[in-house]
N, C-alpha and C positions, 0 to 999 in steps of 0.2 A: 143676660140670659141665665136661667137657673138650670143646673144639672144635678142629678142625684145618682149616687152609686153606693153600694154596700161595701163595708170593710168589716174588720173584727178587732176587738181589744181583748187582751188576755187578763183574766181576773182569777187569781189563784192558779189552779191547774186546769181551768176551763177557759173557753172563749165566749164572748158575747158579741152579737152582730151590732155594727155601728152604721148609721146613715151618714155618709159624707155628702153634705150639701154645699155646692159651690155656686156662688153668684158672681157673675162678671157684669159690672154696670159702668156706665160712663161716669167719669169723675177724675179727681186727682189720682195718679198712680199710687196704689197701696196694696198691701197683701196682709190680710188679718186672719188669724186662725182663732176661733173661739170654741168652747165646749170642753173646758178643763184640760187643755193639752199640757204635757210636761215639756221640759226644755228640748228634748230630742224631737218632739213633734213641732214645736215652734221653729226650730232650726230647719225643718224640712222645706220651708219656703225658699231658702237659698239653694238647696239641692234640686228642688223641683224646677225653679226658674232656669238654672244652668243646664239641667238635663234636657229640658224641652228645647232650649236653643241649640244645644250641641247635637240633638237628634234631628235637627232640620225643620222644626216646627216653629211658627211665630208665637211669641209670648205676648199676650194682650197688654197694651199700655193703659190699662183701665184700673178701676177699683175692684179688687178681688176679695171676697169674703168667704171663708171656709168655716162651716159649722159642723162639728162632730157631735151627733145626737145619738142617744140622750146625753145630756150635759151634766148629769148628776154624779158621775164618777170619772176619775182621772184617766186620761189616755196616755199611754207610754209607748216608747220605742219608735224605730224608724219604719215600721211596716205600713204606715199611712202615706209614705211618699208616693207610691204608684197610684193608689186611688185618688189622691189629691190631684196629681198630674193629669190623670185621665178625666177627672171631673172638670178641670179647667179646659182641656181640649174638647170635651163634650159640649161645654157651654159656648165655645167659640166655633163649633161646627166641624172640627177635625174628626171627632168620633160621632158617627151618625146615630140618631135616635138615642141619645145618651140618657134620656129620662126613664125609659121603660124597661130595658132588659134587666131581669132579675139575676144579676151576676154580682158576686162578691169578689173583691180584689185585695190582695196583700202583696207587699214587696217593697224593698228598699232600693232607691235609685242611686247609682253612681253618677258622677258629674258628666260622664260621656254618654249617659242614657242607658247603660247596661243595668239590668235588674239583678240585685244581690239576693241570696237566700235569707230567709228570716226564720225565727224560732216560733214554735207553736202552730205550724201549719196543720198538723194532724188534728189538734183541738179545734181549729177553725173549721176544718171540713166536717167534723162531727156537729159543730154548732149550726153550720149551713143545713145539714140534713134535718136537724131538729126543727129549724125554723122554716123549712120548705124552700130554701134558696137552692135551686138545682144546678147552678153553674158557679164554678169557682176558678178564678184566674190567679195563678201562683207563679213564682220564679221557676225556671226550668229545673234548677237543682232540687226544688221541693216537689216536683211533679209526682215522683214515685211514692213519696210519703203520703201525699193527699189522696192519691188514687186508691189507697187501701180501703177507703170508706165507700161502701156501696150506696147507690141511690142518688149520686150527684155526678155531674159531668165536670171533669177537671181539665182546664185549659192551662197552657203554660206559654211563657215567652221569655226570651233571653234579653231583649232590649225593649225600650219604650216603643220604637217603631213596630216591632213585632206584636206588642200588646194591642196597639191601635188597629193593626191589620186583622188581628184575631177577632176583636170586637166588631169590626166592620164586615166580617165575613169574607175578607179578601185573602185569608190564609187558612189552609186546611187544618183541621184538628189533628194533632199528632198523638199517637198512642203513648201511654205512659211507659217509660223505660222499666225494664224488669228490675225487681228488687234484688240487690246484691245477695249472693248466696251467703249463708252463715259461715263464718270463718271457723275452720276446725281448730279447736283449742286443745292444748295438751291437758286433758282432763286429769284431775287429781283423783287417785283411787284409794280405797280403804286398805288395799294390800300394801300400801307404802307405810302404814302405821304399824309399828311393832307393839305387840301386846295390847293392853287396855281393852280386852274383850267386853268388860262391863260398860265402858264408855261407848263403844261401838253399838252395843245393844241399846243404850239410852238414846243415841242419835237415830237409830232406826225407829224407835218408838216416837221420838220427836218429829221425824219426817212423816211418819204415817198419820199422826193426828194433828200436825201443825202446832206442837207444843213448844213453849219456851224452855231453854235449858241453860244451866249454869255449871261450868267446870271449875273445880277448885283443886289445885295441885301444884307441886313445886315446878320451878323452871325446867324445861326439857322433858316434861312428862308426856307431851303430845297434845296439849289443849288447843293450840292454834292449828296444828295439822288436822286435827279432827274437825274443827269448826269449818275450815276451808274445804273440806271434803263433803260437807253436808249438801251443797247444791247438786253434787253428782248422784245423790240418791233420791232427790225430790222429783215428783212428777213434772213433766214439761208443762209450760204455760199453755192454757187453752187459747183458742182463737180470740175470744172476748178478753181474756186476761192480757194477751199480747198487745191488743189495741189500747187497753186501759193503761198499761204500764208505759207503752210507747208514747201515749199522749202526754203523760206526766213528764217524761224525759224530754219530749219535744219542747214543751213550754219552758222548761228549765234550761234549754240549750245544750243538753247532754246528748241528744240524738243527732249525730253528725249527718250532714246532707247526703253523704254517700255511704253511710254505715248501715242503712236499712232499719227495720224495726228491732225492738228488743226481743230476742228469741229465747233467751235463758233467764231464769229467775234472778233478779237483782241481788247482789251481794255487796253491802256497804259496810265499811269498817272505818269509822271516823276515829281520829286521834283522841286521846284522853283529855287534851286541852280544849276540846270543842266547847262552845258556849251553848246556852239553852236555845238561843235563837238559831244557831247553826244546826242543832239536833232536832228540835221540834218545829222550828219555823218562827218567823217574826217579821219585824220591820214595819214600815208604814208607807204604802199599803202592805198588808201581810204577804209574805212569800213562804214557799215550802222549805222544809228542812230535811235532814237525812232520813227521818222516819217515813216521810212521803216518798223519797227517792227509792226506799227499800220496799215500797208497797208490793205485796204479793211475792216478796222475797225475804231475804235474811238481813238483819241488822246485827253485826258482830261487834261487841264491845270487848276488846282485848285489854287486859289489866283494868278490869271494871272497877276495882276498889280505888284506882287512881283518879277516876272521874270525880269532878266536883259533886258534892252531895245534892245541890239544887238541880244539877243536870240530870242525875240519876232519878231523882224524885219526879222530874217532869215527864218521865216515861209512864207514869201510872195510868193516866187517862188513855193514851194511845194503846197500851197493852190491854186495857179493859174494853174500850169502845171500838177500836179499830179505825179511829179517825181523830183528827185534831181540829179544834175550833180556836181561832186566834182573833181576838177583838182589839182593834186599834181605832184611833181617831179617824184614820183614812178609810176604814171599812172593816168588815168582818170576813175572815177567810176560813173556808171549810176545806180541809185537806184529807184525802184518804190515807190511812196508815195501818193497813192490815198486814202486820209484819210478824215474822218469827224471830224472836230475840235469842241470840246465843251470846253468852257472856263467859269470860274466863278471868280467873283471879288467882294470885298466889295466896298461900295460906298465911303468910306473914309479910311484913313490910320489907324486910331485907331479902326475901326470896331465897330462904335457906333450902338446900337440896333435899332434905328429909327431916321428918319430925324429930328423930332421935339425935340429929346433929344440929338442930335449930338453936340459935343463941338467943332467940326472942323469948320473953317470958310469956306465960299463958295469958296474962292481962294484955300484953301488947298484941298477941295474935287475935284475942277477942276484940280488941279495939279496932284493929285493922279491918277484919271482916265485918265489924259492926257498921262500917260505912254503907254496907248494903242493908238497908232498913227492913224491918219486918213487913211493912206494907208492900215493898218492892219484891221481897222474896215470896210473898204470898202469890204474886202474879207470875212467878216462874215455876213451871210445873215439875221440872226435873232438876234436882240438885245432885251432881255427880262428883264424887271425890276421886281423884286420880292419884295413885301412888307413884313413887319414883320407879323407873324401869330398872329391873335387875340386869346384871351383865349378860346372863344367858339369854334374856329377851332381846338384847341389842344385837347379839351375834347370831342367834338362831333364826330359822325361818318358821315363824309361828303360822300355822294354817288359819286362814281367815277368808270369809266370803269377799268377793270383789264388789265394787260399787254397783256393777250391773246386776248381779244376783240380788243384792240388797234392795236395789230399786224395784225389781220385779215384785218383791214382797210388799214394798211400800205402795206401789201402784194398785196391787190387789186390795190392800186395806182401804185405800182411798176410794176405790170403786164400790166397796161395801158401804162406806159412809155416804157416797153419792146416792145410792139407792135408798138408804135409810132417810136421808134428808131431802128427798126429791120434792116434798111438799113444803119445805122450809126454806128460809133465805140464808142458810148457812152451808158451809162446804166441808168442815172438818169437826172433829170432836172438840177441839180446843175452843170453838166458837159457841158451844152449848151454853144456854142460859141456865140459871138455877132451876127454873121450872122444868126445862127439858131434861136436865140431869136427873131430877127425881122421877121423871116418866120413863127415861130410856136406860137408866143405870140402876135398875132394881137389883138388890143383893140377896143372896140366900142367907139363912140365919147365921151360919158359921162365919161367912165373910162380913156380915153386919157386926157381929161381936168383935171380930178382929179389928175392923175399922174404928169401932167405938173405943177399944183399948188404945189404939194408936193416937186417936184424938186426945185422950186423957194423958198419955205418957209424953207425947211430943208437944202438947199444947197447941194443936192445930186450930186455926181460926175457921170460921164458916167457909171462907173462900178457899182455904187450904184443904178443907174436907171435900169441897166440890172438885178441886183440882185433882185430888187423888182418884176420885170416881171417873173423871174424864180420861186420865191416863190408863186406868184399869179398862175402860171401854176400848181404848186403842189397842192395848195388849190383847184383849179378846179378839179384836178384829184381825190382828196379825196372826192369831192362832186359828182363825176361821170359826170361832165360837159365837153362837147367837146370844147366849146368856153369860153374865159375869159369874166367875167362880172364885173361890177363896184364893187360889194360886194367883189369879190376875190382880186381886186387891193386894196380896202380900208383896208382889213385885212392885206395884205402884207405890206402896208405903215406903219401901227402902230408898226411893228417890226423894224423900223429904228429910234428908240427913241434917241440913242446916237449920231446920226448925228446932233442933235440940238446944242451940245456943240461946234461943229465946224462951226456953221452957221455964215456967214459973217455979 
């Protein structure tokens, strides 16, 4: 007898529906799985056979053939255990009317018949909604995660026996458990950072417009402290962004079964020894990297000049396009990577405390920061040089706005941008294209002459020119101004300090 049931395979950061076709026919006992299964899927036959017997159901002593269709891409992971087991039981009559119910099933089986949670359930639920499959059976621990998606009925079971009873209509549908409340974190506040008012202003501009920022300063100047306080002034994730980010983390296994959805913007800080594959993504088939895990959030590169040059250069495309495309023999992966880059670097290799006491030669300092190439610096909107803190700044209580006050200004600027870009597919000034920059960032004559002089003296590229205009547009939004003024452009130009080292 033939039975069919839907399941799902993870491809990149999305899920694709799979037809699990199970045929139980008379013949020599055998259990064959076809359809490009990996080793974890092939091993499922032992888990399925043992789980069915230990759950109290007969395992057919016949020839069993399982086909995972379509068969043109590889199926990975243990999430096919439960649909294969239910397909076998449907073919033998334990699950009634096993051919017709449009239900998708995912779950890993333990040997005693219990159903273990799997990763990517949120992405599977989204795929079911896209394809019109209105019922989804998941492990109990994944119920709350899948129930976030509207438009489908989510069923759950803790054991194989419960799953069969649910599909047979012998067990009432249980409501999804409530999502765990967000854990209150000890938020980092701007008031913790002494001095560096110029850098705090730059972070406020970066948060308001979604701009990338680079801090250059001696050790102990506050670069890392400032970067880690950026999430506290960013607007909260919208409902759509929450589901978007949570689906990525769910596929990667970073979303714990009891942790709930990702409620705050991601903050990823990889070590400087990371590889290109770890940062951008790679492998065969392709998998996501840190830039994708930081989607809609922050990617922080501490000691940026210590990263391998090929790793840094691999960031060019994600910073420009907001996504990563990785082509391998096993397939092509498309991964979202709309990130805000924050980088920090010492001005010299030895990390001297101040320029006047630095033992490095000018050529050594130039060579060290030269690891940050011109094309990469062009994609970083704000270059901020931090001086060493004076003793009076360390001991005194310098007045500064808290993160909450700064965030209120940032949110107001983002709302201004949302109204401006209502008819476009962008959300922040940093995402403006060259054509949109020319249309939305018109300059008065004085500001135009000032920018032309800066392009000549700093040797700005065309991309650098547009980045200045984008930052000026954000500064105007923070000031509540509809039109750009000379003061806005002048402030934006001062954040291009590192372009001087590439001046012809």
